[in-house]
DODOFI-237732 format. One record per residue (C-alpha): residue number from 1; x negated, y negated, z negated. Coordinates in Angstrom, 3 decimals, always signed. Layout:
N
+------+----------+----------+----------+
: resi :        x :        y :        z :
+------+----------+----------+----------+
:  NUM :        X :        Y :        Z :
...
+------+----------+----------+----------+
// end
This chain:
241
+------+----------+----------+----------+
: resi :        x :        y :        z :
+------+----------+----------+----------+
:    1 : -134.724 :  -82.802 :  -33.141 :
:    2 : -133.548 :  -83.106 :  -36.719 :
:    3 : -131.332 :  -86.187 :  -36.233 :
:    4 : -128.426 :  -84.078 :  -35.013 :
:    5 : -128.048 :  -82.530 :  -38.508 :
:    6 : -125.575 :  -84.697 :  -40.446 :
:    7 : -124.270 :  -82.227 :  -42.967 :
:    8 : -126.058 :  -82.559 :  -46.396 :
:    9 : -126.359 :  -78.787 :  -46.747 :
:   10 : -127.983 :  -78.506 :  -43.296 :
:   11 : -130.431 :  -81.248 :  -44.296 :
:   12 : -131.246 :  -79.435 :  -47.556 :
:   13 : -131.854 :  -76.223 :  -45.593 :
:   14 : -134.321 :  -78.037 :  -43.370 :
:   15 : -136.134 :  -79.546 :  -46.332 :
:   16 : -136.219 :  -76.212 :  -48.164 :
:   17 : -137.806 :  -74.533 :  -45.153 :
:   18 : -140.351 :  -77.296 :  -44.776 :
:   19 : -141.339 :  -77.093 :  -48.421 :
:   20 : -141.714 :  -73.292 :  -48.229 :
:   21 : -144.069 :  -73.671 :  -45.266 :
:   22 : -145.874 :  -76.664 :  -46.748 :
:   23 : -145.980 :  -76.133 :  -50.556 :
:   24 : -148.448 :  -79.050 :  -51.045 :
:   25 : -146.329 :  -81.560 :  -49.151 :
:   26 : -145.470 :  -84.980 :  -50.442 :
:   27 : -142.330 :  -87.073 :  -50.266 :
:   28 : -143.908 :  -88.952 :  -47.309 :
:   29 : -144.733 :  -85.682 :  -45.510 :
:   30 : -141.142 :  -84.503 :  -45.708 :
:   31 : -139.714 :  -87.766 :  -44.396 :
:   32 : -142.236 :  -87.965 :  -41.549 :
:   33 : -141.742 :  -84.376 :  -40.420 :
:   34 : -137.954 :  -84.008 :  -40.833 :
:   35 : -136.751 :  -87.613 :  -40.506 :
:   36 : -134.675 :  -86.895 :  -43.644 :
:   37 : -134.550 :  -89.206 :  -46.639 :
:   38 : -135.031 :  -86.893 :  -49.583 :
:   39 : -133.334 :  -89.197 :  -52.094 :
:   40 : -129.999 :  -88.843 :  -50.232 :
:   41 : -129.778 :  -85.074 :  -50.784 :
:   42 : -131.847 :  -84.484 :  -53.956 :
:   43 : -132.261 :  -86.529 :  -57.114 :
:   44 : -136.071 :  -86.138 :  -56.931 :
:   45 : -138.916 :  -84.015 :  -55.571 :
:   46 : -138.789 :  -81.605 :  -58.484 :
:   47 : -135.189 :  -80.713 :  -57.711 :
:   48 : -136.092 :  -80.168 :  -54.010 :
:   49 : -139.003 :  -77.859 :  -54.879 :
:   50 : -136.910 :  -75.926 :  -57.380 :
:   51 : -134.125 :  -75.473 :  -54.779 :
:   52 : -136.706 :  -74.195 :  -52.303 :
:   53 : -138.017 :  -71.689 :  -54.856 :
:   54 : -141.526 :  -73.176 :  -54.722 :
:   55 : -143.713 :  -73.862 :  -57.763 :
:   56 : -144.382 :  -77.513 :  -58.363 :
:   57 : -147.841 :  -78.809 :  -57.623 :
:   58 : -149.856 :  -80.458 :  -60.354 :
:   59 : -149.311 :  -83.887 :  -58.814 :
:   60 : -145.533 :  -83.444 :  -59.028 :
:   61 : -145.481 :  -82.272 :  -62.601 :
:   62 : -147.718 :  -85.143 :  -63.731 :
:   63 : -145.719 :  -88.264 :  -64.548 :
:   64 : -147.103 :  -91.734 :  -63.997 :
:   65 : -147.155 :  -94.305 :  -66.802 :
:   66 : -143.882 :  -95.889 :  -65.687 :
:   67 : -142.113 :  -92.523 :  -65.792 :
:   68 : -143.537 :  -91.719 :  -69.235 :
:   69 : -142.327 :  -95.056 :  -70.601 :
:   70 : -138.879 :  -94.419 :  -69.040 :
:   71 : -138.627 :  -90.941 :  -70.619 :
:   72 : -139.629 :  -92.141 :  -74.089 :
:   73 : -137.260 :  -95.132 :  -74.033 :
:   74 : -134.414 :  -92.888 :  -72.944 :
:   75 : -135.222 :  -90.381 :  -75.736 :
:   76 : -135.346 :  -93.089 :  -78.405 :
:   77 : -132.004 :  -94.528 :  -77.288 :
:   78 : -130.421 :  -91.055 :  -77.454 :
:   79 : -132.174 :  -90.165 :  -80.734 :
:   80 : -132.503 :  -93.309 :  -82.896 :
:   81 : -134.579 :  -92.447 :  -85.958 :
:   82 : -136.939 :  -90.120 :  -84.066 :
:   83 : -140.592 :  -90.009 :  -85.082 :
:   84 : -143.798 :  -89.996 :  -83.035 :
:   85 : -143.871 :  -86.226 :  -83.425 :
:   86 : -140.293 :  -85.891 :  -82.203 :
:   87 : -141.068 :  -87.971 :  -79.135 :
:   88 : -144.121 :  -85.865 :  -78.319 :
:   89 : -142.379 :  -82.534 :  -78.853 :
:   90 : -139.473 :  -83.463 :  -76.594 :
:   91 : -141.130 :  -85.604 :  -73.904 :
:   92 : -144.751 :  -84.589 :  -74.032 :
:   93 : -145.792 :  -88.238 :  -74.271 :
:   94 : -148.338 :  -89.502 :  -76.785 :
:   95 : -146.741 :  -92.697 :  -78.035 :
:   96 : -149.917 :  -94.369 :  -79.252 :
:   97 : -151.643 :  -93.938 :  -75.927 :
:   98 : -148.770 :  -95.251 :  -73.788 :
:   99 : -147.198 :  -97.874 :  -76.101 :
:  100 : -149.823 :  -98.616 :  -78.698 :
:  101 : -147.420 :  -97.855 :  -81.560 :
:  102 : -144.006 :  -96.395 :  -82.252 :
:  103 : -142.801 :  -99.862 :  -83.273 :
:  104 : -143.526 : -101.161 :  -79.740 :
:  105 : -141.707 :  -98.185 :  -78.200 :
:  106 : -138.626 :  -98.861 :  -80.316 :
:  107 : -138.793 : -102.581 :  -79.467 :
:  108 : -138.822 : -101.841 :  -75.693 :
:  109 : -135.909 :  -99.461 :  -76.185 :
:  110 : -133.978 : -102.189 :  -77.959 :
:  111 : -133.468 :  -99.933 :  -80.963 :
:  112 : -134.098 : -100.940 :  -84.570 :
:  113 : -136.966 :  -99.025 :  -86.093 :
:  114 : -135.621 :  -97.177 :  -89.192 :
:  115 : -136.821 :  -98.126 :  -92.654 :
:  116 : -138.298 :  -94.906 :  -93.977 :
:  117 : -139.098 :  -93.753 :  -97.485 :
:  118 : -142.744 :  -94.513 :  -98.179 :
:  119 : -144.737 :  -91.436 :  -99.227 :
:  120 : -148.122 :  -91.246 : -100.859 :
:  121 : -150.936 :  -91.330 :  -98.369 :
:  122 : -148.896 :  -92.785 :  -95.477 :
:  123 : -149.509 :  -96.424 :  -96.311 :
:  124 : -151.943 :  -98.356 :  -98.446 :
:  125 : -150.390 :  -98.459 : -101.970 :
:  126 : -151.690 : -102.042 : -102.362 :
:  127 : -149.775 : -103.113 :  -99.245 :
:  128 : -146.665 : -101.234 : -100.418 :
:  129 : -146.745 : -103.010 : -103.769 :
:  130 : -147.309 : -106.372 : -102.045 :
:  131 : -144.271 : -105.860 :  -99.798 :
:  132 : -142.054 : -104.877 : -102.727 :
:  133 : -143.243 : -107.842 : -104.801 :
:  134 : -142.627 : -110.238 : -101.936 :
:  135 : -139.076 : -108.944 : -101.536 :
:  136 : -138.343 : -109.177 : -105.256 :
:  137 : -139.733 : -112.741 : -105.496 :
:  138 : -137.708 : -113.774 : -102.433 :
:  139 : -134.466 : -112.354 : -103.905 :
:  140 : -135.133 : -114.259 : -107.168 :
:  141 : -135.566 : -117.506 : -105.272 :
:  142 : -132.400 : -116.893 : -103.247 :
:  143 : -130.487 : -116.349 : -106.494 :
:  144 : -131.384 : -119.897 : -107.569 :
:  145 : -129.576 : -121.419 : -104.597 :
:  146 : -126.536 : -119.145 : -104.151 :
:  147 : -124.882 : -115.805 : -104.733 :
:  148 : -126.999 : -112.898 : -103.476 :
:  149 : -126.028 : -109.342 : -102.670 :
:  150 : -129.221 : -107.330 : -102.187 :
:  151 : -129.327 : -104.210 : -100.055 :
:  152 : -125.946 : -104.810 :  -98.438 :
:  153 : -124.777 : -101.646 :  -96.702 :
:  154 : -122.733 : -101.864 :  -93.480 :
:  155 : -120.000 :  -99.447 :  -92.430 :
:  156 : -122.375 :  -97.694 :  -90.030 :
:  157 : -124.838 :  -97.044 :  -92.895 :
:  158 : -127.422 :  -99.659 :  -91.944 :
:  159 : -128.714 : -101.743 :  -94.852 :
:  160 : -129.281 : -105.509 :  -94.733 :
:  161 : -131.999 : -106.813 :  -97.044 :
:  162 : -129.540 : -109.297 :  -98.535 :
:  163 : -126.394 : -111.331 :  -97.962 :
:  164 : -126.518 : -114.902 :  -99.273 :
:  165 : -123.443 : -117.030 : -100.046 :
:  166 : -123.763 : -120.783 : -100.624 :
:  167 : -120.326 : -122.294 : -101.323 :
:  168 : -118.271 : -121.018 :  -98.403 :
:  169 : -121.196 : -120.416 :  -96.071 :
:  170 : -122.588 : -116.857 :  -95.677 :
:  171 : -126.065 : -115.862 :  -94.401 :
:  172 : -127.494 : -112.535 :  -93.279 :
:  173 : -130.992 : -112.357 :  -94.779 :
:  174 : -133.910 : -110.216 :  -93.595 :
:  175 : -137.189 : -110.289 :  -95.526 :
:  176 : -140.333 : -109.550 :  -93.539 :
:  177 : -143.691 : -109.460 :  -95.345 :
:  178 : -145.741 : -109.951 :  -92.194 :
:  179 : -149.308 : -111.217 :  -92.662 :
:  180 : -150.263 : -112.532 :  -89.229 :
:  181 : -148.779 : -114.845 :  -86.612 :
:  182 : -146.386 : -113.812 :  -83.842 :
:  183 : -144.961 : -110.891 :  -85.871 :
:  184 : -141.394 : -112.195 :  -85.533 :
:  185 : -140.418 : -110.569 :  -82.239 :
:  186 : -137.203 : -110.373 :  -80.217 :
:  187 : -136.710 : -106.946 :  -81.832 :
:  188 : -136.359 : -108.503 :  -85.288 :
:  189 : -134.088 : -111.234 :  -83.948 :
:  190 : -131.841 : -108.693 :  -82.247 :
:  191 : -131.713 : -106.706 :  -85.489 :
:  192 : -130.437 : -109.757 :  -87.376 :
:  193 : -128.004 : -110.619 :  -84.586 :
:  194 : -126.532 : -107.082 :  -84.760 :
:  195 : -126.059 : -107.466 :  -88.539 :
:  196 : -124.465 : -110.883 :  -88.057 :
:  197 : -122.070 : -109.472 :  -85.466 :
:  198 : -121.065 : -106.629 :  -87.793 :
:  199 : -120.165 : -109.077 :  -90.551 :
:  200 : -118.753 : -111.759 :  -88.223 :
:  201 : -121.325 : -114.051 :  -89.751 :
:  202 : -122.652 : -117.002 :  -87.719 :
:  203 : -125.760 : -117.700 :  -89.814 :
:  204 : -128.908 : -115.655 :  -90.268 :
:  205 : -132.272 : -116.127 :  -91.974 :
:  206 : -135.563 : -114.348 :  -91.503 :
:  207 : -137.903 : -115.002 :  -94.413 :
:  208 : -141.625 : -114.354 :  -94.089 :
:  209 : -144.899 : -115.678 :  -95.599 :
:  210 : -145.950 : -119.189 :  -94.665 :
:  211 : -148.853 : -117.966 :  -92.515 :
:  212 : -146.517 : -115.805 :  -90.415 :
:  213 : -144.205 : -118.606 :  -89.287 :
:  214 : -144.108 : -119.373 :  -85.593 :
:  215 : -146.699 : -122.058 :  -84.746 :
:  216 : -144.149 : -124.241 :  -83.004 :
:  217 : -141.654 : -125.688 :  -85.494 :
:  218 : -138.907 : -125.738 :  -82.896 :
:  219 : -139.436 : -122.011 :  -82.566 :
:  220 : -138.173 : -121.513 :  -86.089 :
:  221 : -134.589 : -122.348 :  -85.195 :
:  222 : -132.932 : -119.938 :  -82.841 :
:  223 : -129.497 : -120.489 :  -81.286 :
:  224 : -127.861 : -117.735 :  -79.308 :
:  225 : -124.220 : -118.307 :  -78.302 :
:  226 : -122.480 : -119.232 :  -81.561 :
:  227 : -125.136 : -117.652 :  -83.798 :
:  228 : -127.878 : -119.518 :  -85.593 :
:  229 : -131.037 : -117.919 :  -87.044 :
:  230 : -133.656 : -119.739 :  -89.083 :
:  231 : -137.147 : -118.414 :  -89.614 :
:  232 : -138.352 : -119.710 :  -92.984 :
:  233 : -141.013 : -119.203 :  -95.610 :
:  234 : -140.181 : -118.636 :  -99.233 :
:  235 : -141.330 : -122.186 :  -99.969 :
:  236 : -138.777 : -123.624 :  -97.528 :
:  237 : -135.723 : -121.948 :  -99.047 :
:  238 : -134.588 : -125.070 : -100.814 :
:  239 : -133.526 : -126.476 :  -97.469 :
:  240 : -131.536 : -123.469 :  -96.311 :
:  241 : -128.090 : -124.964 :  -96.824 :
+------+----------+----------+----------+
// end
């Protein structure tokens, strides 16, 4: 009966009428009863129900895990620098429950997690001091082998931990005071690659404590196109050149 309707507006009218008469219907119900593929005339079920003037059922307003992840990733990409609270207020998704942490959410979005000012009570002051001491000691060691520019700011405002120059060779340097294995993720590598691209620099270095180095030694040298990134401990810096 319904196959003779080819005009999109006629199809929408049929779907609207069906929804009004069957307010608890599903996507499958609509297709089975009308022979109309909903996705060809509406972007989703919510739009169809709204067009029909029918309140959404609880099942339709409830997003599945995949949809929640999609919404958060989209929000982070459009709002880099957003916090857990920002994400919840705008998307209604609890980041810790769905992703485990805001860092993981940023990583999946392919966006660098911003370095924030550390305020009292947010992080263990012992850990804060350790991180700062590690960075200072690393900079001192780098200064023994070449010219170092700490906190190098790019045109877009992003700050690189340091730029190292040895003779005519330049390195983008990121210092990560991680204290367990497998902390160097693709997110950190992409971060360094972005910095290298901004400076047209072919060499990058990620420096972390000895215990945080990748287990496999061949995993400490990364080559992507014409870019080279070394993952090194402070003790290995003598062989950086």
